[in-house]
N, C-alpha and C positions, 0 to 999 in steps of 0.2 A: 263424556257426552254433555252437550249443552241442550237444554230444553227451554221452552217458552210457555208463559202463561199470560193471561190478560182477561179483560172483561168479556163475558159471554152470556149475559143475562137476557139479551135480546137477539133476534135474528140478525140485525145489522151488526151488532158487536161480534157475533160468531163469525159472520162473513168477513169482517175487517180483520179479526184475529187470524182466520185461516189464510187470508191474503198476505198478512205480515209474515206468517209462518213460511209461506212459499217464497216470499221475497228474501227472507233471511236464511232460508234453507235450514230451519230449526224445527224439530218435531214439537208438537203441542203436548204438554205434560198430561192433559186429560185423556189423550189417546195412547199414552205410553206410561202408565202408572208404574210399571215394572222398571222404568228407566231410573227411578229414584235410587235403585241399588247401584247403578253405574254412573249416574250423572255427577258432574262436578260443579255445574253452574246452572242457575235458573235466571232467565231474562224475563223481566216484567214489562209488558206493554203498557203504554199510557192509559190511565183510568183503572188500572188493576185494583186500586184501593176502594173503588166504588162497587165492586162485584164480590159478593160473599164467596163465590166459588174460587175466584182468583186469590182472595185473601187466605182461604183455606190452603190452597196450593203453596203459597208463600210460607205459611205457618209450618206445614209439613216439611217443606224444603229446609227450613231453618232447623227443624228437629233432626234431619238427616245430615246437617252440616254443609249444605251446598253454599257456594258463593252466590250471592244474589245481586243482580245488576239490573239497571233500567235499560230497556231496549230503545 
């Protein structure tokens, strides 16, 4: 399974991330935390490093050994 994370500190960022999720047909990690058990790859949307929530997602994904790529 491939999941997506990105900046979501503001309403605009949340909306943009939701739109990207739909365009790429990738579930958002924050809505599918249990996906970490079966996920293989985490895609990071641009600006992920400016959002503490997305940085935490990446840190956790690294701990689970997921392949991490930029979207």
